[in-house]
A tleap script that builds the chain and sets N, CA, C and O, in Angstrom:
source leaprc.protein.ff14SB
mol = sequence {
  NMET THR SER MET MET MET THR CYS ARG TYR
  LYS GLN ASP LEU SER GLY VAL LYS ILE ASN
  HIE LEU THR PHE LEU HIE TYR VAL GLY LYS
  ASP ASP SER ARG ASN ALA ILE TRP ARG VAL
  ARG CYS ASP CYS GLY LEU GLU PHE ASP VAL
  ARG ALA PHE SER VAL LYS GLN GLY SER THR
  ARG SER CYS GLY CYS GLN ARG ARG ASN LYS
  GLU SER CASN
}
set mol.1.N position { 0.844 -1.168 0.000 }
set mol.1.CA position { 0.000 0.000 0.000 }
set mol.1.C position { 0.895 1.239 0.000 }
set mol.1.O position { 1.848 1.312 0.777 }
set mol.2.N position { 0.607 2.190 -0.842 }
set mol.2.CA position { 1.434 3.388 -0.925 }
set mol.2.C position { 1.159 4.320 0.243 }
set mol.2.O position { 0.112 4.238 0.885 }
set mol.3.N position { 2.110 5.208 0.510 }
set mol.3.CA position { 1.931 6.145 1.613 }
set mol.3.C position { 0.761 7.088 1.343 }
set mol.3.O position { 0.091 7.522 2.280 }
set mol.4.N position { 0.508 7.408 0.074 }
set mol.4.CA position { -0.619 8.277 -0.250 }
set mol.4.C position { -1.929 7.610 0.144 }
set mol.4.O position { -2.836 8.278 0.641 }
set mol.5.N position { -2.039 6.306 -0.069 }
set mol.5.CA position { -3.240 5.593 0.318 }
set mol.5.C position { -3.373 5.578 1.836 }
set mol.5.O position { -4.483 5.690 2.355 }
set mol.6.N position { -2.272 5.445 2.551 }
set mol.6.CA position { -2.322 5.411 4.014 }
set mol.6.C position { -2.790 6.757 4.569 }
set mol.6.O position { -3.557 6.779 5.532 }
set mol.7.N position { -2.353 7.873 3.996 }
set mol.7.CA position { -2.739 9.172 4.525 }
set mol.7.C position { -4.223 9.435 4.345 }
set mol.7.O position { -4.790 10.252 5.070 }
set mol.8.N position { -4.858 8.774 3.412 }
set mol.8.CA position { -6.286 8.960 3.210 }
set mol.8.C position { -7.118 8.214 4.248 }
set mol.8.O position { -8.320 8.454 4.356 }
set mol.9.N position { -6.513 7.331 5.000 }
set mol.9.CA position { -7.254 6.517 5.945 }
set mol.9.C position { -7.470 7.209 7.291 }
set mol.9.O position { -8.247 6.710 8.106 }
set mol.10.N position { -6.828 8.310 7.545 }
set mol.10.CA position { -7.049 9.046 8.775 }
set mol.10.C position { -7.057 10.531 8.480 }
set mol.10.O position { -6.490 10.974 7.481 }
set mol.11.N position { -7.695 11.298 9.344 }
set mol.11.CA position { -7.927 12.702 9.047 }
set mol.11.C position { -6.718 13.583 9.291 }
set mol.11.O position { -6.502 14.542 8.550 }
set mol.12.N position { -5.930 13.289 10.303 }
set mol.12.CA position { -4.861 14.202 10.682 }
set mol.12.C position { -3.547 13.447 10.786 }
set mol.12.O position { -3.469 12.416 11.453 }
set mol.13.N position { -2.518 13.957 10.130 }
set mol.13.CA position { -1.203 13.343 10.219 }
set mol.13.C position { -0.507 13.885 11.459 }
set mol.13.O position { -0.117 15.052 11.500 }
set mol.14.N position { -0.354 13.044 12.457 }
set mol.14.CA position { 0.242 13.447 13.723 }
set mol.14.C position { 1.720 13.085 13.807 }
set mol.14.O position { 2.343 13.298 14.847 }
set mol.15.N position { 2.289 12.546 12.744 }
set mol.15.CA position { 3.695 12.141 12.757 }
set mol.15.C position { 4.583 13.293 13.199 }
set mol.15.O position { 4.528 14.382 12.627 }
set mol.16.N position { 5.400 13.053 14.216 }
set mol.16.CA position { 6.325 14.059 14.716 }
set mol.16.C position { 5.747 15.002 15.750 }
set mol.16.O position { 6.487 15.768 16.368 }
set mol.17.N position { 4.433 14.962 15.950 }
set mol.17.CA position { 3.793 15.846 16.926 }
set mol.17.C position { 4.084 15.336 18.330 }
set mol.17.O position { 3.981 14.139 18.597 }
set mol.18.N position { 4.452 16.256 19.235 }
set mol.18.CA position { 4.721 15.880 20.623 }
set mol.18.C position { 3.658 16.490 21.519 }
set mol.18.O position { 3.414 17.696 21.473 }
set mol.19.N position { 3.029 15.658 22.332 }
set mol.19.CA position { 2.049 16.095 23.322 }
set mol.19.C position { 2.466 15.496 24.656 }
set mol.19.O position { 2.616 14.282 24.788 }
set mol.20.N position { 2.649 16.364 25.642 }
set mol.20.CA position { 3.165 15.970 26.948 }
set mol.20.C position { 4.495 15.252 26.772 }
set mol.20.O position { 5.453 15.856 26.291 }
set mol.21.N position { 4.581 13.969 27.151 }
set mol.21.CA position { 5.837 13.225 27.050 }
set mol.21.C position { 5.853 12.267 25.863 }
set mol.21.O position { 6.771 11.456 25.742 }
set mol.22.N position { 4.842 12.347 24.976 }
set mol.22.CA position { 4.694 11.387 23.881 }
set mol.22.C position { 4.860 12.045 22.524 }
set mol.22.O position { 4.310 13.117 22.272 }
set mol.23.N position { 5.626 11.395 21.646 }
set mol.23.CA position { 5.805 11.838 20.266 }
set mol.23.C position { 5.164 10.814 19.342 }
set mol.23.O position { 5.477 9.625 19.416 }
set mol.24.N position { 4.269 11.270 18.472 }
set mol.24.CA position { 3.607 10.380 17.518 }
set mol.24.C position { 4.608 9.969 16.450 }
set mol.24.O position { 5.289 10.814 15.870 }
set mol.25.N position { 4.694 8.654 16.189 }
set mol.25.CA position { 5.628 8.129 15.195 }
set mol.25.C position { 4.931 7.802 13.881 }
set mol.25.O position { 5.282 8.347 12.835 }
set mol.26.N position { 3.932 6.903 13.936 }
set mol.26.CA position { 3.216 6.544 12.709 }
set mol.26.C position { 1.856 5.961 13.034 }
set mol.26.O position { 1.615 5.428 14.117 }
set mol.27.N position { 0.982 6.083 12.053 }
set mol.27.CA position { -0.381 5.554 12.144 }
set mol.27.C position { -0.333 4.032 12.078 }
set mol.27.O position { 0.362 3.463 11.237 }
set mol.28.N position { -1.072 3.378 12.967 }
set mol.28.CA position { -1.107 1.911 13.009 }
set mol.28.C position { -2.387 1.375 12.386 }
set mol.28.O position { -2.342 0.405 11.629 }
set mol.29.N position { -3.514 1.982 12.688 }
set mol.29.CA position { -4.792 1.507 12.178 }
set mol.29.C position { -5.916 1.986 13.067 }
set mol.29.O position { -5.800 3.013 13.736 }
set mol.30.N position { -7.002 1.239 13.071 }
set mol.30.CA position { -8.158 1.586 13.895 }
set mol.30.C position { -8.496 0.405 14.789 }
set mol.30.O position { -8.272 -0.750 14.427 }
set mol.31.N position { -9.040 0.712 15.967 }
set mol.31.CA position { -9.484 -0.356 16.856 }
set mol.31.C position { -10.911 -0.755 16.487 }
set mol.31.O position { -11.453 -0.271 15.493 }
set mol.32.N position { -11.521 -1.634 17.282 }
set mol.32.CA position { -12.865 -2.118 16.978 }
set mol.32.C position { -13.911 -1.010 17.002 }
set mol.32.O position { -14.954 -1.124 16.359 }
set mol.33.N position { -13.637 0.054 17.737 }
set mol.33.CA position { -14.558 1.186 17.815 }
set mol.33.C position { -14.233 2.268 16.791 }
set mol.33.O position { -14.798 3.361 16.834 }
set mol.34.N position { -13.323 1.963 15.875 }
set mol.34.CA position { -12.914 2.858 14.790 }
set mol.34.C position { -12.134 4.075 15.279 }
set mol.34.O position { -12.121 5.116 14.622 }
set mol.35.N position { -11.483 3.940 16.436 }
set mol.35.CA position { -10.598 4.992 16.931 }
set mol.35.C position { -9.224 4.825 16.290 }
set mol.35.O position { -8.744 3.704 16.124 }
set mol.36.N position { -8.594 5.942 15.930 }
set mol.36.CA position { -7.268 5.906 15.319 }
set mol.36.C position { -6.233 5.460 16.346 }
set mol.36.O position { -6.177 5.985 17.459 }
set mol.37.N position { -5.414 4.484 15.956 }
set mol.37.CA position { -4.337 3.979 16.807 }
set mol.37.C position { -3.020 4.427 16.202 }
set mol.37.O position { -2.792 4.275 15.002 }
set mol.38.N position { -2.154 4.981 17.041 }
set mol.38.CA position { -0.841 5.475 16.623 }
set mol.38.C position { 0.244 4.847 17.458 }
set mol.38.O position { 0.039 4.534 18.631 }
set mol.39.N position { 1.413 4.662 16.847 }
set mol.39.CA position { 2.622 4.263 17.580 }
set mol.39.C position { 3.236 5.544 18.105 }
set mol.39.O position { 3.451 6.489 17.345 }
set mol.40.N position { 3.521 5.585 19.411 }
set mol.40.CA position { 4.136 6.758 20.028 }
set mol.40.C position { 5.412 6.353 20.750 }
set mol.40.O position { 5.606 5.188 21.096 }
set mol.41.N position { 6.282 7.341 20.972 }
set mol.41.CA position { 7.507 7.121 21.750 }
set mol.41.C position { 7.468 8.065 22.942 }
set mol.41.O position { 7.306 9.276 22.793 }
set mol.42.N position { 7.620 7.491 24.117 }
set mol.42.CA position { 7.674 8.270 25.352 }
set mol.42.C position { 9.071 8.894 25.473 }
set mol.42.O position { 10.024 8.421 24.854 }
set mol.43.N position { 9.180 9.953 26.273 }
set mol.43.CA position { 10.480 10.588 26.502 }
set mol.43.C position { 11.502 9.609 27.063 }
set mol.43.O position { 12.701 9.791 26.853 }
set mol.44.N position { 11.056 8.576 27.770 }
set mol.44.CA position { 11.974 7.584 28.338 }
set mol.44.C position { 12.488 6.602 27.285 }
set mol.44.O position { 13.403 5.827 27.562 }
set mol.45.N position { 11.902 6.625 26.062 }
set mol.45.CA position { 12.350 5.763 24.975 }
set mol.45.C position { 11.419 4.606 24.644 }
set mol.45.O position { 11.570 3.980 23.595 }
set mol.46.N position { 10.471 4.314 25.506 }
set mol.46.CA position { 9.540 3.203 25.262 }
set mol.46.C position { 8.563 3.568 24.149 }
set mol.46.O position { 8.009 4.667 24.141 }
set mol.47.N position { 8.352 2.644 23.210 }
set mol.47.CA position { 7.376 2.823 22.140 }
set mol.47.C position { 6.183 1.916 22.394 }
set mol.47.O position { 6.340 0.764 22.800 }
set mol.48.N position { 4.983 2.447 22.151 }
set mol.48.CA position { 3.776 1.647 22.326 }
set mol.48.C position { 2.660 2.236 21.482 }
set mol.48.O position { 2.757 3.367 21.007 }
set mol.49.N position { 1.587 1.453 21.296 }
set mol.49.CA position { 0.432 1.887 20.513 }
set mol.49.C position { -0.621 2.453 21.451 }
set mol.49.O position { -0.836 1.939 22.549 }
set mol.50.N position { -1.275 3.519 21.003 }
set mol.50.CA position { -2.259 4.206 21.845 }
set mol.50.C position { -3.324 4.839 20.962 }
set mol.50.O position { -3.069 5.157 19.800 }
set mol.51.N position { -4.525 5.021 21.520 }
set mol.51.CA position { -5.575 5.745 20.811 }
set mol.51.C position { -5.196 7.223 20.771 }
set mol.51.O position { -4.860 7.811 21.799 }
set mol.52.N position { -5.248 7.808 19.608 }
set mol.52.CA position { -4.843 9.209 19.442 }
set mol.52.C position { -5.659 10.132 20.327 }
set mol.52.O position { -5.115 11.070 20.908 }
set mol.53.N position { -6.964 9.880 20.440 }
set mol.53.CA position { -7.792 10.790 21.219 }
set mol.53.C position { -7.420 10.792 22.690 }
set mol.53.O position { -7.585 11.808 23.365 }
set mol.54.N position { -6.920 9.673 23.201 }
set mol.54.CA position { -6.575 9.645 24.627 }
set mol.54.C position { -5.342 10.498 24.916 }
set mol.54.O position { -5.207 11.051 26.007 }
set mol.55.N position { -4.445 10.604 23.939 }
set mol.55.CA position { -3.282 11.482 24.087 }
set mol.55.C position { -3.720 12.932 23.913 }
set mol.55.O position { -3.324 13.802 24.688 }
set mol.56.N position { -4.536 13.191 22.898 }
set mol.56.CA position { -4.950 14.557 22.603 }
set mol.56.C position { -5.819 15.145 23.710 }
set mol.56.O position { -5.750 16.348 23.962 }
set mol.57.N position { -6.637 14.329 24.378 }
set mol.57.CA position { -7.470 14.853 25.464 }
set mol.57.C position { -6.743 14.868 26.801 }
set mol.57.O position { -7.250 15.429 27.772 }
set mol.58.N position { -5.557 14.256 26.865 }
set mol.58.CA position { -4.732 14.335 28.062 }
set mol.58.C position { -4.858 13.182 29.034 }
set mol.58.O position { -4.229 13.201 30.092 }
set mol.59.N position { -5.656 12.175 28.704 }
set mol.59.CA position { -5.793 11.046 29.633 }
set mol.59.C position { -4.592 10.104 29.582 }
set mol.59.O position { -4.361 9.353 30.530 }
set mol.60.N position { -3.820 10.132 28.487 }
set mol.60.CA position { -2.554 9.401 28.395 }
set mol.60.C position { -1.458 10.419 28.141 }
set mol.60.O position { -1.431 11.068 27.095 }
set mol.61.N position { -0.541 10.557 29.115 }
set mol.61.CA position { 0.507 11.583 29.011 }
set mol.61.C position { 1.897 10.986 28.845 }
set mol.61.O position { 2.814 11.658 28.373 }
set mol.62.N position { 2.053 9.715 29.235 }
set mol.62.CA position { 3.345 9.028 29.120 }
set mol.62.C position { 3.064 7.530 29.125 }
set mol.62.O position { 1.910 7.102 29.133 }
set mol.63.N position { 4.130 6.747 29.120 }
set mol.63.CA position { 3.969 5.287 29.164 }
set mol.63.C position { 3.673 4.802 30.580 }
set mol.63.O position { 3.360 3.630 30.788 }
set mol.64.N position { 3.773 5.694 31.536 }
set mol.64.CA position { 3.610 5.350 32.949 }
set mol.64.C position { 4.868 5.655 33.735 }
set mol.64.O position { 4.879 5.581 34.964 }
set mol.65.N position { 5.931 6.000 33.017 }
set mol.65.CA position { 7.205 6.264 33.675 }
set mol.65.C position { 7.119 7.484 34.585 }
set mol.65.O position { 7.782 7.519 35.621 }
set mol.66.N position { 6.327 8.476 34.227 }
set mol.66.CA position { 6.198 9.675 35.046 }
set mol.66.C position { 5.526 9.361 36.381 }
set mol.66.O position { 5.910 9.896 37.420 }
set mol.67.N position { 4.523 8.492 36.341 }
set mol.67.CA position { 3.841 8.078 37.569 }
set mol.67.C position { 4.789 7.269 38.446 }
set mol.67.O position { 4.830 7.456 39.662 }
set mol.68.N position { 5.556 6.364 37.822 }
set mol.68.CA position { 6.512 5.561 38.590 }
set mol.68.C position { 7.574 6.439 39.215 }
set mol.68.O position { 7.991 6.194 40.347 }
set mol.69.N position { 8.026 7.479 38.486 }
set mol.69.CA position { 9.031 8.388 39.017 }
set mol.69.C position { 8.498 9.152 40.231 }
set mol.69.O position { 9.223 9.361 41.203 }
set mol.70.N position { 7.228 9.569 40.174 }
set mol.70.CA position { 6.615 10.291 41.297 }
set mol.70.C position { 6.507 9.393 42.519 }
set mol.70.O position { 6.794 9.820 43.638 }
set mol.71.N position { 6.089 8.140 42.303 }
set mol.71.CA position { 5.896 7.203 43.418 }
set mol.71.C position { 7.212 6.840 44.089 }
set mol.71.O position { 7.240 6.577 45.291 }
set mol.72.N position { 8.300 6.823 43.329 }
set mol.72.CA position { 9.584 6.413 43.896 }
set mol.72.C position { 10.269 7.551 44.657 }
set mol.72.O position { 11.208 7.310 45.416 }
set mol.73.N position { 9.806 8.784 44.459 }
set mol.73.CA position { 10.401 9.943 45.163 }
set mol.73.C position { 9.789 10.196 46.493 }
set mol.73.O position { 10.188 11.130 47.188 }
savepdb mol mol.pdb
quit
């Protein structure tokens, strides 16, 4: 599948966008509820897939490393 075809499958190209501690890397697909899933990289280096809306609305801010750092201090 060409990259042009992939860009038509989602409304907004978030590649390279950083929100809180997460940087969007590439579009993965949609979940069962048709939510856009993106691969993101946390500031700590961990990469994982997440629903774009959860990052954009602020409910997902990192991979969890920030919470672990707070608890250990």
